[in-house]
C-alpha positions in Angstrom: 106.4 71.4 66.2 109.4 73.6 65.4 112.2 71.8 63.8 114.8 74.5 63.0 114.8 75.4 66.7 114.5 72.3 68.9 116.5 73.0 72.1 114.8 70.1 73.9 115.7 67.7 71.0 112.1 66.5 70.7 112.5 65.8 66.9 115.9 64.3 67.4 114.4 61.8 69.8 111.2 61.2 67.9 113.1 60.5 64.6 116.1 58.8 66.3 118.6 61.1 64.5 121.0 61.8 67.4 124.7 61.9 66.3 125.9 59.5 69.0 129.6 60.2 68.2 129.3 63.7 69.8 127.5 63.3 73.2 129.0 66.6 74.4 127.2 68.8 71.8 124.3 66.4 71.2 123.8 67.4 67.5 121.4 65.8 65.0 122.4 63.9 61.9 121.3 66.2 59.1 118.7 64.8 56.6 117.2 66.0 53.4 113.6 64.9 52.8 111.8 65.0 49.5 108.0 65.3 50.1 105.0 64.6 48.0 101.8 66.7 48.3 100.2 66.2 51.7 103.6 66.0 53.3 104.0 62.3 52.3 107.7 61.3 52.5 109.0 60.2 49.1 112.7 59.9 49.9 115.0 60.6 52.8 118.7 61.3 52.4 121.1 61.0 55.3 123.7 63.8 55.1 126.2 62.9 57.8 129.4 63.7 56.0 130.0 65.8 52.8 130.4 62.6 50.7 127.0 61.3 52.0 125.0 64.4 51.2 122.4 64.3 48.5 123.5 65.8 45.2 121.6 68.4 43.3 121.0 65.8 40.6 119.6 63.3 43.2 117.2 66.0 44.5 116.2 67.0 41.0 115.4 63.3 40.1 113.4 62.9 43.3 111.4 66.1 42.7 110.9 65.0 39.0 109.5 61.7 40.2 107.1 63.4 42.7 105.8 65.8 40.1 105.4 63.0 37.6 103.2 61.2 40.1 100.9 64.1 40.9 100.6 65.9 37.5 98.1 64.3 35.1 99.6 66.3 32.2 103.1 65.0 32.8 103.1 63.1 29.6 100.8 64.9 27.2 101.6 62.3 24.5 99.6 59.6 26.4 96.5 58.6 24.5 94.2 59.4 27.5 95.6 62.9 27.7 95.1 63.5 23.9 91.5 62.2 24.3 90.9 64.5 27.3 92.1 67.5 25.3 89.9 66.6 22.4 86.9 66.2 24.7 87.5 69.7 26.0 88.6 68.6 29.5 91.2 71.4 29.6 91.3 71.5 33.4 93.7 68.6 33.3 96.3 70.7 31.6 98.2 73.2 33.6 98.1 76.2 33.5 95.2 76.2 31.2 92.8 79.0 32.5 93.7 78.6 36.2 96.5 79.9 38.3 98.4 77.6 40.6 96.8 79.2 43.6 93.3 78.4 42.3 94.3 74.9 41.4 95.8 74.4 44.9 92.7 75.8 46.6 90.4 73.5 44.6 92.5 70.5 45.4 92.5 71.4 49.1 88.8 71.8 49.2 88.3 68.4 47.6 90.8 66.7 50.0 89.8 68.4 53.2 86.2 69.5 52.8 84.9 73.1 52.7 87.5 75.6 53.9 85.2 78.6 54.2 84.7 78.2 57.9 88.2 77.1 58.7 90.2 79.4 60.9 93.7 80.2 59.8 
């Protein structure tokens, strides 16, 4: 579903984000959405006026929280991470021997099954 070009206002209606104060132009209330992997919504900011917009610091904090949730090596001082390193489980530590693309491909295969026969 295209969102940047939505002349029929499908997304506007589905998300109920019509700016009701301007019925002539029928604009949408702008939003910023911080997403977790799998397109899970972590946080939504309503950006109606300049003073309501999310700041760079708020977005940085949101992205930091998301990365902390999905990265096992976020805190390498944790006892379980030290033990994993000592056991040779280096796959838990990014980017140890794997590129981001390889890690993403492996994660997608585990989550969604075999991707060899999937059409792009």
